Backbone as CSV, one residue per row, in Angstrom:
resi,resn,N_x,N_y,N_z,CA_x,CA_y,CA_z,C_x,C_y,C_z
1,MET,17.629,4.833,7.718,16.195,5.035,7.695,15.818,5.975,8.838
2,LYS,15.020,6.993,8.512,14.568,7.925,9.543,13.586,7.231,10.471
3,LYS,13.660,7.597,11.740,12.732,6.997,12.703,11.340,7.605,12.614
4,SER,11.242,8.850,12.157,9.923,9.471,12.062,9.173,8.906,10.856
5,LEU,7.862,9.093,10.842,7.070,8.682,9.685,7.187,9.760,8.624
6,THR,7.815,9.443,7.514,7.973,10.430,6.452,6.680,10.519,5.642
7,ARG,6.571,11.549,4.854,5.387,11.761,4.014,5.159,10.563,3.084
8,GLN,6.231,10.047,2.547,6.158,8.918,1.618,5.648,7.651,2.308
9,GLU,5.883,7.528,3.610,5.478,6.331,4.350,4.034,6.381,4.834
10,ARG,3.347,7.482,4.610,1.943,7.582,5.008,1.065,7.184,3.835
11,LEU,0.111,6.322,4.089,-0.833,5.917,3.054,-1.935,6.964,3.013
12,ARG,-2.032,7.661,1.885,-3.030,8.724,1.751,-3.865,8.466,0.505
13,GLY,-5.011,9.064,0.478,-5.906,8.923,-0.662,-7.028,7.950,-0.352
14,ALA,-8.237,8.454,-0.420,-9.406,7.648,-0.055,-9.510,6.379,-0.889
15,SER,-9.195,6.463,-2.178,-9.343,5.279,-3.030,-8.338,4.192,-2.654
16,LEU,-7.105,4.569,-2.322,-6.100,3.585,-1.909,-6.495,2.920,-0.593
17,ILE,-6.989,3.723,0.343,-7.383,3.195,1.649,-8.605,2.290,1.504
18,ARG,-9.592,2.720,0.709,-10.796,1.921,0.491,-10.445,0.570,-0.135
19,GLU,-9.532,0.592,-1.109,-9.114,-0.647,-1.766,-8.423,-1.587,-0.771
20,LEU,-7.553,-1.036,0.068,-6.875,-1.845,1.082,-7.882,-2.452,2.055
21,LEU,-8.873,-1.665,2.465,-9.880,-2.159,3.404,-10.728,-3.270,2.793
22,SER,-10.930,-3.225,1.481,-11.796,-4.227,0.858,-11.050,-5.503,0.466
23,VAL,-9.776,-5.417,0.088,-9.083,-6.618,-0.402,-7.889,-7.041,0.446
24,GLY,-7.556,-6.282,1.469,-6.386,-6.610,2.286,-6.609,-7.821,3.175
25,GLU,-5.513,-8.502,3.498,-5.571,-9.603,4.465,-5.720,-9.010,5.857
26,LYS,-6.374,-9.760,6.764,-6.687,-9.221,8.094,-6.121,-10.100,9.197
27,VAL,-5.605,-9.433,10.228,-5.263,-10.092,11.487,-5.762,-9.182,12.596
28,GLY,-6.117,-9.760,13.732,-6.671,-8.940,14.799,-6.188,-9.353,16.171
29,CYS,-6.383,-8.456,17.106,-6.126,-8.708,18.518,-7.085,-7.801,19.283
30,PRO,-7.266,-8.017,20.579,-8.166,-7.142,21.332,-7.704,-5.686,21.264
31,GLY,-8.571,-4.811,20.765,-8.264,-3.388,20.706,-7.780,-2.875,19.370
32,ALA,-7.425,-3.774,18.445,-6.907,-3.311,17.151,-7.006,-4.419,16.108
33,LYS,-6.941,-4.005,14.851,-6.959,-4.922,13.723,-5.976,-4.376,12.690
34,LEU,-5.320,-5.264,11.948,-4.385,-4.858,10.899,-4.847,-5.432,9.577
35,LEU,-4.945,-4.571,8.570,-5.206,-5.004,7.207,-3.952,-4.682,6.410
36,PHE,-3.503,-5.626,5.581,-2.257,-5.412,4.857,-2.299,-6.074,3.493
37,ARG,-1.472,-5.569,2.590,-1.276,-6.171,1.276,0.000,-5.621,0.667
38,GLU,0.550,-6.342,-0.274,1.766,-5.882,-0.942,1.426,-4.688,-1.820
39,ASN,2.385,-3.739,-1.921,2.127,-2.552,-2.728,3.065,-2.418,-3.922
40,GLY,4.049,-3.292,-4.063,4.952,-3.235,-5.206,5.969,-2.110,-5.134
41,LEU,6.078,-1.461,-3.997,7.034,-0.368,-3.820,8.192,-0.839,-2.942
42,ALA,9.227,-0.031,-2.866,10.405,-0.383,-2.065,10.242,0.020,-0.605
43,TYR,9.089,0.547,-0.238,8.863,1.002,1.134,7.440,0.645,1.556
44,THR,7.222,0.674,2.851,5.916,0.363,3.429,5.173,1.653,3.736
45,ARG,3.866,1.663,3.417,3.022,2.818,3.733,2.021,2.397,4.796
46,VAL,1.661,3.338,5.674,0.811,2.998,6.813,-0.235,4.081,7.054
47,VAL,-1.412,3.657,7.538,-2.466,4.587,7.942,-3.079,4.048,9.237
48,PHE,-3.471,4.955,10.119,-4.090,4.599,11.395,-5.513,5.121,11.385
49,ILE,-6.488,4.222,11.591,-7.896,4.576,11.478,-8.614,4.252,12.782
50,PRO,-8.917,5.269,13.593,-9.731,5.007,14.781,-11.182,4.777,14.352
51,THR,-11.883,3.875,15.025,-13.261,3.578,14.636,-14.186,4.729,15.021
52,ARG,-15.360,4.719,14.443,-16.340,5.768,14.743,-16.971,5.589,16.111
53,LYS,-16.678,4.471,16.746,-17.214,4.243,18.085,-16.528,5.128,19.114
54,SER,-15.372,5.692,18.758,-14.711,6.650,19.652,-15.613,7.867,19.735
55,ARG,-15.963,8.270,20.947,-16.980,9.304,21.106,-16.521,10.699,20.708
56,THR,-15.277,11.028,20.999,-14.840,12.404,20.764,-13.595,12.435,19.892
57,ALA,-13.331,13.600,19.334,-12.129,13.794,18.531,-10.880,13.583,19.380
58,VAL,-10.953,13.947,20.649,-9.808,13.761,21.545,-9.450,12.275,21.629
59,GLU,-10.453,11.405,21.781,-10.210,9.960,21.849,-9.630,9.433,20.543
60,ARG,-10.200,9.890,19.409,-9.706,9.432,18.106,-8.267,9.881,17.880
61,ASN,-7.975,11.133,18.199,-6.624,11.651,17.990,-5.615,10.968,18.898
62,ARG,-6.002,10.686,20.137,-5.094,9.999,21.061,-4.794,8.588,20.561
63,ALA,-5.828,7.879,20.102,-5.628,6.530,19.574,-4.673,6.567,18.383
64,ARG,-4.881,7.513,17.486,-4.026,7.645,16.306,-2.586,7.976,16.711
65,ARG,-2.438,8.894,17.652,-1.108,9.318,18.103,-0.340,8.158,18.748
66,LEU,-1.023,7.410,19.625,-0.369,6.271,20.277,-0.009,5.185,19.261
67,GLY,-0.891,4.955,18.301,-0.611,3.963,17.260,0.586,4.352,16.418
68,LYS,0.645,5.618,16.017,1.775,6.099,15.215,3.086,5.972,15.967
69,GLU,3.076,6.350,17.231,4.302,6.284,18.028,4.750,4.837,18.203
70,ALA,3.819,3.933,18.446,4.163,2.518,18.599,4.757,1.974,17.303
71,PHE,4.151,2.317,16.165,4.670,1.848,14.880,6.045,2.444,14.612
72,ARG,6.214,3.705,14.943,7.486,4.383,14.713,8.637,3.656,15.416
73,GLN,8.355,3.100,16.588,9.386,2.396,17.349,9.791,1.063,16.711
74,VAL,8.900,0.429,15.963,9.205,-0.882,15.376,9.379,-0.838,13.868
75,LYS,9.222,0.315,13.252,9.177,0.362,11.791,10.461,-0.099,11.115
76,GLN,11.592,-0.003,11.789,12.835,-0.461,11.170,12.868,-1.973,11.017
77,GLY,12.051,-2.680,11.780,11.985,-4.131,11.670,10.856,-4.632,10.789
78,VAL,10.097,-3.720,10.172,8.954,-4.107,9.339,9.422,-4.336,7.906
79,LYS,8.959,-5.423,7.299,9.317,-5.729,5.916,8.833,-4.615,4.993
80,ALA,9.625,-4.307,3.980,9.280,-3.254,3.019,8.334,-3.799,1.952
81,GLY,7.579,-2.880,1.337,6.736,-3.244,0.211,5.302,-3.604,0.551
82,TYR,4.778,-3.053,1.648,3.403,-3.349,2.057,2.641,-2.066,2.357
83,ASP,1.330,-2.121,2.162,0.425,-1.086,2.652,-0.231,-1.652,3.908
84,LEU,-0.248,-0.858,4.983,-0.793,-1.298,6.262,-1.880,-0.340,6.723
85,ALA,-2.975,-0.875,7.219,-4.027,-0.064,7.833,-4.304,-0.639,9.214
86,PHE,-4.032,0.146,10.237,-4.319,-0.252,11.612,-5.676,0.326,11.992
87,ILE,-6.637,-0.534,12.308,-7.946,-0.112,12.793,-7.846,-0.112,14.319
88,LEU,-8.047,1.041,14.933,-7.867,1.196,16.377,-9.222,1.342,17.055
89,TYR,-9.525,0.422,17.960,-10.794,0.448,18.670,-10.679,1.279,19.936
90,PRO,-11.783,1.876,20.388,-11.722,2.735,21.574,-11.460,1.936,22.844
91,GLY,-10.887,2.616,23.788,-10.589,2.007,25.079,-9.527,2.836,25.772
92,GLU,-9.351,2.592,27.036,-8.349,3.311,27.827,-7.010,2.597,27.707
93,PHE,-6.448,2.573,26.501,-5.189,1.884,26.267,-4.016,2.811,26.556
94,THR,-3.030,2.286,27.268,-1.801,3.043,27.513,-0.893,2.881,26.298
95,TYR,0.200,3.629,26.287,1.161,3.500,25.194,1.704,2.068,25.138
96,GLU,2.032,1.504,26.288,2.596,0.153,26.324,1.623,-0.868,25.736
97,GLU,0.324,-0.700,26.027,-0.676,-1.619,25.481,-0.802,-1.458,23.969
98,ARG,-0.807,-0.219,23.476,-0.859,0.002,22.021,0.394,-0.561,21.359
99,PHE,1.542,-0.389,22.000,2.790,-0.921,21.456,2.693,-2.440,21.329
100,GLN,2.171,-3.102,22.346,1.999,-4.559,22.308,1.031,-4.963,21.196
101,GLN,-0.044,-4.189,21.018,-1.015,-4.487,19.957,-0.356,-4.394,18.586
102,VAL,0.345,-3.283,18.336,0.990,-3.071,17.035,2.022,-4.168,16.779
103,SER,2.852,-4.459,17.765,3.890,-5.487,17.611,3.283,-6.861,17.343
104,SER,2.266,-7.222,18.110,1.684,-8.555,17.939,0.967,-8.681,16.596
105,LEU,0.315,-7.618,16.143,-0.351,-7.665,14.837,0.668,-7.843,13.715
106,LEU,1.770,-7.112,13.786,2.806,-7.242,12.760,3.428,-8.636,12.793
107,ARG,3.611,-9.190,13.984,4.152,-10.548,14.114,3.173,-11.577,13.532
108,LYS,1.886,-11.443,13.870,0.867,-12.370,13.351,0.813,-12.332,11.832
109,ALA,0.998,-11.141,11.264,0.945,-10.984,9.813,2.239,-11.442,9.144
110,GLY,3.271,-11.709,9.939,4.556,-12.127,9.379,5.331,-10.977,8.765
111,LEU,5.048,-9.762,9.202,5.695,-8.582,8.622,6.820,-8.029,9.479
112,LEU,6.987,-8.561,10.668,8.022,-8.056,11.566,9.230,-8.972,11.474
113,GLN,10.346,-8.411,11.005,11.581,-9.183,10.912,12.184,-9.278,12.298
114,GLU,12.525,-10.475,12.693,13.143,-10.658,14.009,14.581,-10.174,13.937
115,ARG,14.944,-9.323,14.902,16.311,-8.805,14.944,17.186,-9.767,15.714
116,SER,18.436,-9.886,15.266,19.358,-10.751,16.004,19.746,-10.065,17.300
117,LYS,20.065,-10.837,18.320,20.336,-10.279,19.643,21.592,-9.433,19.668
118,GLY,22.542,-9.675,18.795,23.798,-8.930,18.801,23.713,-7.587,18.107
119,SER,22.665,-7.335,17.320,22.587,-6.072,16.572,21.945,-4.997,17.409
120,GLY,22.303,-3.772,17.079,21.571,-2.758,17.641,21.948,-1.712,18.451
């Protein structure tokens, strides 16, 4: 599995995203929220959505970039067959904080497979 986010792994299309936002299950933590649902595919698709409360494009793009990088680091442990939407709230979050948010949301949702200590 490639570590980068491939085109196929990105959730695109306004109708697909709108449907996920309206019927997906939700889990949250300070600074972020995860909406998810099964997609019937052999792979997981993901989208990162900064809220409109972010004042500038720079803030929105930074939030999206940090979220993508955090997900990229854990994506090999994520269960396949889900659509994921990460709602990213504004704030002065470091990469480590975004990584903790993404990891904890995936754990709360039961989508992060625990790796054995000997693998890797």
